[in-house]
Every structure is written in C-alpha cells, then in structure tokens.
N, C-alpha and C positions, 0 to 999 in steps of 0.2 A: 923308828918306822911307824907309820901309821898302821892302827891294827884294823883289819878286814872286818873283825868280828864287831866293832863298835860303831862304826859308819853307816853301813847301808839302811837306807829308809825301810819303814815297814812296807809289807806287799799291798800293792794296789792292783785291783783288776785289770788284766791286760786286755788286748783284742780278742785272744783266745783263751776263754775260760768258761767252761760249761759245767753246770751242775744237772747231774741226771735226775729226771722225774721217778716217781716211784715205780713207774709203769717201765721204763727204760732201766732202772735199777734190777727189776725182776727178770726182764728179759736177758740182760746181761749176764746174771746170775746163772740161769738156765745154759745159756751158750758155755760159760767158763765151766760149770759141771761137766757138761759133754765133752769137753777138750780134756779136762783133767783126767777123766775115765777112759778117754781114746788110747786103745792099743798103739804102741807098747807100754805108754804110761811113763815115757823115759824122755825127759825135756829135750836133752841133746840128740837124740834119734831123729835122723832125717825124716822118718814117716812121720814122728809127732810134729816137726817142723811143719812139714806140708800140711798136715791136717790143721794146725794153727792158721796158716796162711788161708786155707779153705773156708774154715768157720769165721774168720775174721770179716768176711763180706757179708755175713749174717748179724754184725753188730748193729744196734739202733740206728736208724738213718741220720738223726742228729749228730753222733758221735762220728759216723763216716763223713758226713759234710764237715764238720769242724776240722777233723784230722787233716783232710783233703785240701781244704783252704789254707791251714797251717804250713802244710808240707809245700804247697805252692810258693807262698811267701809267708815267712814266719813274723811278719809284723816288726814293729820298733824294738820290742823286748827281746824277740828270740824266744819265747815261751809259750808252752801249752799247759793249762792246768784242767784235768778233768777230775770232778768231785762226785760223791755219793756213788761211788764204784762198790760192788757188792763184796767187800772184805768184811768179814764177821770176826771182830777182835776176841769175841769171847770163845771162840774155837781153836783159837792159834796155839800151837805149843809154845814152850819157853823161848825167849829171844835167844838165838845162836850165840855162842862166846867162843868159839873156837878160830883160829887164823884161818884164813882163805875160804871162808863159809861161802858154800854155794848150795842151789837146789838142783838135785839130779832127779829125783821123782817127782811126777807130776803133783800139783795142788792146785787148788781154785785160785789162791792169789797168784801163783805161777803163770795159771792159765789166763788170769785177766791181764798181767803184763804181757805176756807173748800175744794175746789177741790184739791189743792196741797197737804193739810196736810192729805187728806185722802189717798193720795198716799204714802205719808211717813209712815202713821200708823193709829191707831184708835183715832180719836178726842177725847178728854177727856177734863174735869174740874173738879173743885172742890166746893163742897157744900158751905164752909166756906168762899170762895174768890169770889167775884163778882157774888154772888149768883147763882154760877154754869153756867153762861153763857159760850157757847162753842166758841163763838167769842167776844172777849173783847177790849175795847178801850184803848189805851196808850195815854192818853192826860194830858197837865198840867192843875190843879184845883186851882183856887184862894184860898190862904190861905193855901196852901199845897206845897209850893214852895220848902221848905227845907225836906220834907219826904222823907224817905229811902223807896220810893215805886214807882209803875209806874204812880203816879199823880204828882211827883215833877218835878223839874227842875233844881236843884242843883245836883252835882255829885252823882251817885248812886254807891255803893260800888260794886266790882267784886264779883259775887256769882252764883252758882248753883241754877236754879229756883226750888223754895219749897224745899230747902235743907233738912228741917227738916223732911218733909213727907216720909212715907216708900215706898210710891209709887208715887216718883216725877216723872214729865214727862221725856220722853227718848229724845224728841226733843221740842224745842220752836221755833214757827214761828212768824215773824214779818214782816207785810205787811205795806209798807208806802203808805198811801193814800196823804199825804201832809207833806212836810218838814217844819222846823221852819223858819222863815223870813230870817233868814242870814246863813241858813246851817250850824249853829254850832253845832246842837245836833248830837252827834255820839254815837255809840254803841260799846265800847271796849269790844273786845273778846281775849281770851287768852286759849290755850290749855294745858293739862297736859302733851301730846305729845312732845310739844315744852319746857315745863318747867322742866320735870323730871331731863333732864341732867346737869341743873343748879343746883341741890342739891346735898349736900355730903350725902354720904351713911348713915352716923348717923341721918341725918335729914330725911331721908325717912324711915329710922327704926321707929322714933317715929310716923310719920304720918300715918304709917300702924297699929299703936294701938289704942285702943278704949279709948283715952284720950281726948276727945273733946265731946261739947255738942252744939246744936243748937236750937234757938227758931223760932217760926213761924214770918213771916214777918208782918207789919203793914197791909197789905190787908186780912190778914185772922182775923177771928173775934171770933176764938177758937183755942184751943190747948196749950199746954205746952210745954217745952223743951223735946226732946226726950232722951233716956237713951245714955249713953256715947257710942260714935261712934268712929270708925276711919275715918280719912279724905280721906286717899287712900286705896282702896281695890281691890282685882283681882289680875292680873298677875303683878308680881313686876318690871317687865319691860314694861308694857302697862297698867298701871292701871286706874280704874276709880277714881273719885273725888267728894266728898261731903263737899262743905264748901261754908259759905256765910260770909264773911269777915266784916260784919256788925252784924251777929247774932250767928256765930261761936265763942264759947271760949274753951280755953285750961283748965284741971283740976288741972295743976300743972306747975312750972316754966320751965321746960325743954319743956314741951309740946308746952309752949306759945312761946318761943323762934323758936321752929321748924315752928309754925303757921305764925310767923312774916316773917321767911325767905321764906317760901312758897309765902306769899303775895308779897314780894318783887319779887321773881323770876316769877310770874305770870305778875306782871305790866312790868318787863323787857322783856317780851315776847310777850305783847299785840300788838295788832294792831287795828285800829278804823274803823269800817263801818259807812260810813254816807249814809242812805239810801235817795233815791229821790222818788217822787211820782212814781207808778209803779213798784217797786223794793220789792222784799220780800228775806229776809233772815231767814235761819234756823240755829240753834245752837244745836249741839249735847250736850243734857244736862248731859250726863254720863261722858264726856271727857274734856267739855271747860266749861268755866265761863265767864260771860258778866257782863256788867253794863252800865253806862250813863253818858255822859259829859255834862257839864252845858250849858243851853242857857236860853234866856231872853223871856218868853211869853208875848204877847201882850194883849191878851183876847179879839181880834177884830174879832173872827169869822175865823181867817187863821192861828191858830197856828199849832204846829206838832201834827200828827194825824196818829198812827198806830193801825191797828188790829193784836192781838195777840191770837194765837191759840197753843193749847198742843197736842202732839201726843204720843201715848204709843204703842210699839212694840208688846205686849203680852196681850192680853183682859183677857185671863184666868187667868194670875198672879194676876189681880186686881178684880177678880169676887166678892170675898168675900167683898170688900168695894164700889161695884157699885149696890145699891139697886135696883131690877127690872131688872138687866141686862142692864141698861141704860149707859148713857155716863159720868154720874156724879159720883165722888167719894166722900163718906163721909169723 
C-alpha cells in the first residue's frame, strides 16, 4: 500500500492564506488576553463560550473578511491558514504527554483558537471523545506512537474527522503552539474538488452508492459502525465526502476497488501543511480529508503541540444530540 506520508506535495499557498500584520497581531493578542481572563475562565462553561462568540466580532477586519469568505465557499483546497497569530512559544509550559489531554482552564492560545473558531461557526465537541472538551490537545503520547489517533506519531491515514458520526464537524481547526523538533510533522490535506476529476465515471457511480461502513476512531470510547453509507453525496459535480481510509470498508469487491482508487486519487492530489508556532489551519470537513506524516517525539517537554477545535455551521441541525442546548454532542 502506498504510504500517505511519502507522497503529498509540499504546501503551496491556497486561496485562503493570510499573514497578520504586526498591528493585527497586537490587536488580536489584546483580544485573546481579554477572553482568557474572562470569568469564569473555564473553556467549556457556556458563559465563556458566549463571551468568545461575542468578542470574536472584534477580531481584526481582514481576519473576519477572510474567514467569512472561506466559510461561504472554501475554494478548491478546502483549507484556510492564518499566520503570525499571537502565540508566544517562550511562555508555553511543557508539551503535555498524558492520554486524552485537553484544555479546561482558559489560556491565551486556547482563546486564540476559540475566537477564530467562533467566527467559523458554533464550537462543538463530542461526549465520547476527549471527555467533550472544546479545546483539545494533539500531542504525542508515550506508548501510543503507532496509534491511528491524535496521540500517535506514525503516519495517520487520510480521513474525514469523525466520519462515522451523523453530525461530524463541518470544520476542523488546528492551532500550532509548538512544532516538532525537526519540523517533520505535517498535515497532508486533499480535497474532493481536486480528486473528482481523476476518477472514472464508473468509480464515481459506485462511490455515490450506500456500499460502505465506517467504525469510530480509537479516540472515541463508544459507538459501533454506522449503517451502510455512500462515500460521496450531494451534487454529482461537487460532492461532499465521507471516508476514513483506516475505518471505512466496502461491502463488496467492486466497492472495495472503487475505495482503493479513491484513496490513490486523494494521495495523488494531496499537499502537506507544516504548521509553525502561531499558525492555524482549518480544514473543511465536508470536502477535504487530512492525515499526519511521521515524526519522532522526544518527550522532553518540547514536542509538537496543537490545539484542535471543531465547528458546526448549523446548531439547530444538531439540537437533538446536544443535551441542554450545550456545545457537546452525545
């Protein structure tokens, strides 16, 4: 099987790639500091989430304009990258190494992630993943190097985030606090808008049929494979994609061949984002899939550290799965 870690092309600047000016950087930092200090300073508290939503309207204009344009139509690549965000690596504590690591107490980096995510959509999390925390740590964990999860450091297969879930996130955010020691760790990203043209009509037809099943990832502690589903849905010329190449299987040989060809096409079209401290990427989880290239953690307190957030565009659509009208989906 072709390795996803060896194939993706280096990153090229996409349609939505914004580097903050020094003035925007300063303005953003003041806003993030205000949010981090806002009572009750507990990220998952509804009052803090509401404050993040309110303060996000004060982000520098160019950020809001770029985010809104991306949210309206994510372009061919399905990605947004914001650079020169006010993350001060010199003030960070050691990179966490415990399993299921999350952020509960408000910090400036967590506030940065929350402010931007609140402009993308409604912040959300999942009860059975990372205990429903809204800001999650993506860090290597000793003993889990080979895990097909955010705790691993070997190649992570291309996937839609939470592909098995009926209310998977519309967008996934990744804020880099600290890159790995050698800047080897990357996020391969590939969009169905780039991939579809590589597929023969017969392959496309199969992928639009309910001949596939997907199981939950290791990071979830509950749930079974969903009912048979199609990998491609929606408009025939601009579909959404629902696949996890580690967890999605075909129900018959023809469907398996189509799934293999889709994986090949995604790899052929992939590029790799290598985030540095103070850079945040969003992936449109409806049209783009992502993974992770391999890196070698040292567990010395300075390993790769990302904050991950999820955003939903329509809170009403998920109301029945959010007890108490909160941010956590059952």
